[in-house]
C-alpha positions as CSV (number, residue, x, y, z in Angstrom):
1,M,17.5,12.0,24.0
2,G,19.2,15.1,22.8
3,K,20.8,13.3,19.9
4,L,17.7,11.5,18.8
5,P,16.2,14.3,16.6
6,S,19.4,14.6,14.7
7,A,19.8,10.8,14.1
8,P,19.9,9.8,10.4
9,L,16.7,7.7,11.0
10,F,14.7,10.9,11.5
11,S,16.2,13.0,8.8
12,L,13.5,12.2,6.2
13,G,10.1,10.5,6.4
14,F,11.0,7.4,4.3
15,R,13.5,6.1,6.8
16,P,11.4,5.4,9.9
17,F,8.2,4.7,8.1
18,F,9.6,2.3,5.6
19,L,11.4,0.4,8.4
20,A,8.4,0.3,10.6
21,G,6.0,-0.5,7.8
22,A,8.1,-3.4,6.5
23,A,8.6,-4.8,10.0
24,F,4.9,-4.6,10.7
25,A,4.0,-6.2,7.4
26,A,6.0,-9.3,8.3
27,L,4.8,-9.4,11.9
28,A,1.1,-8.7,11.3
29,V,0.8,-11.4,8.6
30,A,2.7,-13.9,10.7
31,I,0.3,-13.3,13.6
32,W,-2.7,-13.6,11.3
33,A,-1.5,-16.9,9.7
34,L,-0.7,-18.4,13.2
35,W,-4.1,-17.5,14.4
36,L,-5.8,-18.9,11.3
37,Y,-4.0,-22.2,11.8
38,G,-4.9,-22.4,15.5
39,R,-1.3,-21.8,16.6
40,L,-2.1,-18.6,18.5
41,P,-4.5,-19.3,21.4
42,G,-5.5,-16.7,23.9
43,A,-7.4,-13.4,24.2
44,Q,-8.4,-11.7,21.0
45,P,-8.2,-7.9,20.3
46,V,-11.3,-5.7,20.3
47,G,-13.7,-6.9,17.5
48,G,-11.8,-10.2,17.1
49,M,-8.8,-11.2,15.0
50,L,-10.6,-10.7,11.7
51,A,-11.4,-7.1,12.6
52,W,-7.8,-6.5,13.6
53,H,-6.4,-8.0,10.4
54,R,-8.9,-6.1,8.3
55,H,-8.0,-2.8,10.0
56,E,-4.2,-3.2,10.4
57,M,-3.2,-4.2,6.8
58,P,-4.5,-1.0,5.1
59,F,-4.4,1.4,8.1
60,G,-1.3,0.0,9.8
61,F,1.0,-1.4,7.1
62,A,-0.1,0.4,3.9
63,V,-0.6,3.8,5.5
64,A,2.9,3.7,7.1
65,I,4.5,3.2,3.6
66,I,2.2,5.9,2.1
67,A,3.3,8.3,4.8
68,G,7.0,7.5,4.3
69,F,6.7,7.9,0.5
70,L,4.7,11.1,0.6
71,L,6.8,12.8,3.3
72,T,9.8,12.2,1.0
73,A,8.2,12.9,-2.3
74,V,6.2,16.1,-1.5
75,P,9.4,18.0,-0.5
76,N,10.9,17.1,-3.9
77,W,7.7,18.3,-5.6
78,T,7.4,21.5,-3.7
79,G,11.0,22.5,-2.9
80,R,10.1,22.9,0.7
81,P,11.9,21.2,3.6
82,G,10.6,17.8,4.6
83,L,9.4,16.8,8.1
84,K,12.4,15.8,10.3
85,G,13.5,15.7,13.9
86,W,10.9,15.9,16.7
87,P,7.9,16.5,14.4
88,L,8.7,13.4,12.4
89,I,9.4,11.4,15.6
90,G,6.0,12.6,16.9
91,L,4.2,11.3,13.8
92,V,6.0,8.0,14.0
93,L,5.0,7.7,17.7
94,V,1.3,8.4,16.7
95,W,1.5,5.4,14.3
96,L,3.3,3.2,16.8
97,L,0.9,3.9,19.6
98,A,-2.0,3.0,17.4
99,R,-0.4,-0.4,16.7
100,L,0.5,-1.1,20.3
101,A,-2.9,0.0,21.6
102,W,-4.4,-3.3,20.3
103,L,-2.2,-5.1,22.9
104,M,-3.0,-2.8,25.8
105,P,-5.7,-3.4,28.5
106,I,-7.5,-0.1,27.7
107,P,-11.2,0.6,27.1
108,P,-12.3,-0.2,23.5
109,G,-13.4,3.4,22.9
110,L,-9.9,4.7,23.8
111,L,-8.3,2.0,21.6
112,L,-10.3,3.1,18.6
113,I,-9.7,6.8,19.2
114,L,-5.9,6.2,19.2
115,Q,-6.2,4.8,15.6
116,L,-7.6,8.1,14.2
117,P,-5.0,10.9,14.4
118,L,-2.3,9.7,11.9
119,L,-4.1,10.3,8.6
120,P,-5.5,13.7,9.4
121,L,-2.1,14.8,10.7
122,L,-0.5,13.5,7.5
123,A,-3.1,15.4,5.4
124,V,-2.3,18.6,7.3
125,V,1.4,18.3,6.8
126,L,1.2,17.4,3.1
127,G,-1.6,20.0,2.4
128,R,0.4,22.8,4.0
129,D,3.3,22.3,1.6
130,L,1.2,21.5,-1.5
131,I,-1.0,24.5,-1.0
132,A,1.9,26.8,-0.2
133,A,3.7,25.7,-3.3
134,G,0.6,25.9,-5.5
135,K,1.0,22.3,-6.6
136,R,-2.6,21.8,-7.8
137,E,-1.7,18.8,-9.9
138,N,-0.9,16.9,-6.6
139,Y,-4.2,17.8,-4.9
140,P,-5.8,14.4,-5.9
141,I,-3.2,12.7,-3.7
142,L,-4.2,15.0,-0.8
143,L,-7.9,14.1,-1.5
144,M,-7.1,10.4,-1.4
145,V,-5.3,10.7,2.0
146,S,-8.4,12.5,3.3
147,L,-10.7,9.9,1.9
148,L,-8.6,7.1,3.5
149,A,-9.2,8.8,6.8
150,G,-13.0,8.7,6.2
151,C,-12.7,4.9,5.4
152,Q,-10.9,4.4,8.6
153,V,-13.7,6.1,10.6
154,M,-16.2,3.8,8.8
155,T,-14.1,0.7,9.6
156,L,-13.7,1.7,13.3
157,C,-17.4,2.5,13.6
158,G,-18.1,-1.1,12.3
159,I,-15.7,-2.5,14.9
160,W,-17.3,-0.4,17.7
161,T,-20.9,-1.4,16.8
162,D,-20.0,-4.9,15.9
163,D,-21.3,-4.3,12.4
164,A,-19.2,-6.6,10.2
165,G,-20.8,-5.2,7.0
166,L,-19.8,-1.6,7.8
167,Q,-16.4,-2.7,8.8
168,R,-15.9,-4.7,5.5
169,R,-17.1,-1.8,3.4
170,G,-14.7,0.6,5.1
171,V,-11.7,-1.7,4.6
172,L,-12.5,-2.6,1.0
173,A,-13.1,1.1,0.1
174,A,-9.7,1.9,1.7
175,L,-8.0,-1.0,-0.2
176,W,-9.3,0.3,-3.6
177,L,-8.3,3.8,-2.6
178,V,-4.8,2.6,-2.0
179,G,-5.1,1.0,-5.5
180,A,-6.1,4.4,-6.9
181,M,-3.1,6.0,-5.2
182,M,-0.9,3.3,-6.7
183,T,-2.4,4.2,-10.1
184,V,-1.6,7.9,-9.7
185,I,1.9,7.5,-8.3
186,G,2.8,4.5,-10.5
187,G,1.7,6.4,-13.6
188,R,3.9,9.3,-12.6
189,V,7.1,7.5,-11.7
190,I,7.3,4.1,-13.5
191,P,7.5,5.4,-17.0
192,F,10.2,7.9,-15.8
193,F,12.1,5.0,-14.0
194,I,12.0,2.9,-17.1
195,Q,13.2,5.7,-19.3
196,R,16.1,6.7,-17.0
197,G,16.9,3.1,-16.0
198,L,17.3,2.0,-19.7
199,N,18.7,5.3,-21.0
200,R,15.9,5.7,-23.4
201,P,15.0,9.0,-25.1
202,A,12.1,10.8,-23.5
203,A,8.8,9.7,-25.1
204,P,6.4,12.3,-26.6
205,A,3.8,13.4,-24.0
206,A,0.9,11.0,-24.1
207,S,-2.7,12.2,-23.8
208,P,-3.6,12.8,-20.1
209,W,-7.2,11.6,-20.6
210,P,-6.7,7.8,-20.2
211,T,-4.9,8.5,-16.8
212,R,-7.6,10.9,-15.7
213,I,-10.4,8.5,-16.6
214,L,-8.6,5.7,-14.8
215,L,-8.2,7.8,-11.7
216,V,-11.9,8.7,-11.7
217,S,-13.0,5.1,-12.3
218,S,-10.7,3.9,-9.5
219,L,-12.3,6.5,-7.1
220,L,-15.7,5.3,-8.3
221,A,-14.7,1.7,-7.6
222,A,-13.7,2.7,-4.0
223,L,-17.0,4.6,-3.6
224,S,-18.9,1.5,-4.8
225,F,-17.3,-0.5,-2.0
226,A,-18.0,2.2,0.6
227,L,-21.7,2.2,-0.4
228,G,-22.0,-1.5,-0.2
229,L,-22.7,-2.0,-3.9
230,N,-20.3,-4.9,-4.1
231,E,-22.0,-7.1,-1.5
232,V,-23.7,-9.0,-4.3
233,P,-22.9,-9.3,-8.0
234,R,-24.4,-6.5,-10.1
235,L,-24.1,-6.8,-13.8
236,W,-24.0,-3.1,-14.4
237,L,-20.9,-2.7,-12.3
238,T,-19.1,-5.1,-14.7
239,A,-18.7,-2.2,-17.1
240,L,-16.8,-0.1,-14.5
241,F,-14.3,-2.8,-13.8
242,V,-13.9,-3.7,-17.5
243,L,-13.2,-0.1,-18.2
244,M,-10.5,-0.1,-15.4
245,S,-9.0,-3.3,-16.8
246,G,-8.8,-1.9,-20.3
247,L,-7.1,1.3,-19.1
248,H,-4.6,-0.6,-17.0
249,L,-3.8,-2.8,-20.0
250,L,-3.3,0.2,-22.1
251,R,-0.8,1.7,-19.7
252,L,1.1,-1.5,-19.3
253,W,1.3,-1.8,-23.1
254,R,2.6,1.8,-23.3
255,W,5.2,1.3,-20.6
256,H,6.5,-2.0,-21.8
257,D,10.2,-2.2,-22.9
258,R,11.9,-5.5,-23.4
259,G,15.0,-4.1,-21.7
260,M,13.3,-3.8,-18.4
261,W,13.3,-7.6,-17.9
262,R,17.0,-7.4,-17.2
263,V,16.5,-4.8,-14.5
264,P,14.9,-6.0,-11.2
265,L,13.9,-2.6,-10.0
266,L,11.9,-2.2,-13.2
267,W,10.2,-5.6,-13.7
268,S,9.2,-5.7,-10.0
269,L,7.3,-2.4,-10.4
270,Y,5.8,-3.4,-13.7
271,L,4.6,-6.9,-12.5
272,S,3.1,-5.3,-9.4
273,C,1.1,-2.9,-11.5
274,T,-0.1,-5.9,-13.5
275,W,-1.9,-7.1,-10.4
276,L,-4.0,-3.9,-10.6
277,L,-5.3,-5.2,-14.0
278,V,-5.8,-8.7,-12.5
279,A,-7.8,-7.3,-9.6
280,A,-10.1,-5.1,-11.7
281,F,-10.7,-7.9,-14.2
282,G,-11.4,-10.3,-11.4
283,M,-14.1,-7.9,-10.1
284,A,-15.5,-7.7,-13.6
285,L,-15.7,-11.5,-13.7
286,W,-17.3,-11.7,-10.3
287,H,-20.0,-9.2,-11.1
288,A,-20.7,-11.1,-14.4
289,G,-21.1,-14.3,-12.4
290,L,-18.0,-15.9,-13.9
291,M,-15.9,-16.1,-10.7
292,P,-17.1,-17.6,-7.4
293,Q,-15.1,-15.6,-4.8
294,Q,-14.8,-11.9,-4.7
295,S,-11.9,-12.3,-2.2
296,L,-9.7,-13.6,-5.1
297,A,-9.9,-10.1,-6.7
298,T,-9.5,-8.4,-3.4
299,H,-6.3,-10.3,-2.5
300,S,-4.9,-9.9,-6.0
301,L,-4.9,-6.2,-5.2
302,A,-3.9,-6.5,-1.6
303,V,-1.1,-9.2,-1.8
304,G,0.2,-9.0,-5.4
305,G,-0.5,-5.4,-6.1
306,V,0.0,-3.5,-2.8
307,G,2.5,-5.8,-1.4
308,G,4.5,-6.1,-4.6
309,L,4.5,-2.4,-5.4
310,V,5.3,-1.4,-1.8
311,L,8.4,-3.7,-1.7
312,A,9.6,-2.6,-5.1
313,M,9.1,1.1,-4.4
314,I,10.7,1.1,-0.9
315,A,13.7,-0.8,-2.2
316,R,14.2,1.8,-5.0
317,V,13.5,4.9,-3.0
318,S,15.7,3.8,-0.1
319,L,18.6,3.2,-2.4
320,G,18.2,6.5,-4.2
321,H,17.6,8.7,-1.1
322,T,20.5,7.2,0.9
323,G,22.9,7.8,-2.0
324,R,23.4,4.2,-3.0
325,P,23.7,2.9,-6.6
326,L,20.3,1.6,-7.9
327,L,21.5,-1.9,-7.8
328,P,19.5,-4.1,-5.4
329,S,21.2,-7.1,-3.8
330,K,20.3,-10.6,-4.8
331,A,18.4,-11.0,-1.5
332,I,16.0,-8.2,-2.3
333,V,15.6,-9.4,-5.8
334,A,14.5,-12.7,-4.3
335,G,12.2,-10.7,-2.1
336,F,10.5,-9.2,-5.3
337,A,9.9,-12.7,-6.6
338,L,8.7,-14.0,-3.2
339,V,6.0,-11.3,-2.8
340,L,4.7,-11.9,-6.3
341,L,4.6,-15.7,-5.6
342,A,2.7,-14.9,-2.4
343,G,0.1,-13.2,-4.6
344,L,-0.1,-16.2,-6.9
345,S,-0.4,-18.6,-4.0
346,R,-3.2,-16.5,-2.4
347,V,-5.2,-16.3,-5.6
348,L,-4.5,-19.6,-7.4
349,L,-4.0,-22.1,-4.6
350,V,-6.5,-21.0,-1.9
351,P,-9.6,-22.1,-3.9
352,F,-8.2,-25.6,-4.1
353,S,-6.2,-26.1,-0.9
354,G,-6.0,-24.7,2.6
355,I,-2.2,-24.8,2.4
356,G,-2.4,-21.8,0.0
357,L,-3.0,-19.3,2.8
358,G,-0.1,-20.6,4.9
359,L,2.3,-20.7,1.9
360,S,1.2,-17.2,0.8
361,A,1.9,-15.9,4.4
362,V,5.3,-17.5,4.6
363,L,6.3,-16.1,1.2
364,W,5.1,-12.6,2.2
365,C,6.9,-12.7,5.5
366,A,10.1,-13.9,3.9
367,A,10.0,-11.1,1.3
368,F,9.7,-8.3,3.9
369,G,12.1,-10.1,6.1
370,L,14.7,-9.9,3.3
371,F,14.1,-6.2,3.0
372,L,14.7,-5.7,6.7
373,L,17.8,-7.8,6.5
374,R,19.3,-5.8,3.7
375,Y,18.0,-2.3,4.4
376,T,17.8,-1.8,8.2
377,D,21.4,-0.8,8.5
378,M,21.1,1.4,5.4
379,L,18.1,3.3,6.8
380,L,19.8,3.8,10.2
381,K,23.0,5.2,8.8
382,P,23.7,8.6,7.2
383,R,23.5,9.1,3.4
384,A,26.4,7.6,1.6
């Protein structure tokens, strides 16, 4: 136990949280798919399997990756030391206990309470450093972490009261908040990665207003889900999602460089952000009465967008922060392709065939399995 705090795994936040988040991504989707196809009989968790799936994908999987990324990025932004050793171990255990609690024979109230501490603790840790360093430009990220905690409370209240509508509103608001966070972080790092990765000269500073408008509109989209405004198509909401689509398209056009298609760490990020455009445009079509299933837009964001960007980002960050060259193996490049195909399968095949769900799940699990295969040893060992 004395050596545990000094182990390489707990030297910086990305190591344990990327490893745990990727493993949970594969395991949770495998469990969900097996249950959907009737291959997992037995007792269900509190609220049922649908409630568990709804809660665990944003608040188990996505939040683990967000925690790992921000606990690594904020020290770089602020120049302050990152969380490590026992404090980091404690935060990881809070996350792990929340995941295991669903499997424990404990009262439902205690189970739901165990889900709550991680996001407030993360907000406190990040807020302490951002405020101390006066990094006001990063306060929106702190706001979104805090709003995610509110969405989780809403979701858990829906599970506790057996209110499927409240539960759904909390989960979808959280998903679109994650999309907003992807918008902010992607807008900051992807143009830089493209410029550095292709040795291009620094581009003149673009106007900040399109990015600011996109952030505000993304937060309004999340708020519209929290308020239940997307339960039925509303023509006036079409305008919000058309605006988001146009701004995402503008950013993708500005970022595009033909050279990036030769660099997997770049095209994987770029194509994942394209799913943000697809999801927003899908919601616009649904509100306009031109698309039958809102879930197609939702899963464009969840599978193609969040899944794709997570895999691409954790692959790049892990290489960079462990001192390895930014050259992913063929296995992880295949993983990038598989998670994008999982998104296509979930969106394009499911309306026509029940096999689409199973195929999407297999592709997703294979993608994150490849990450674990290639990166587990790297994350457990000291920096090269």
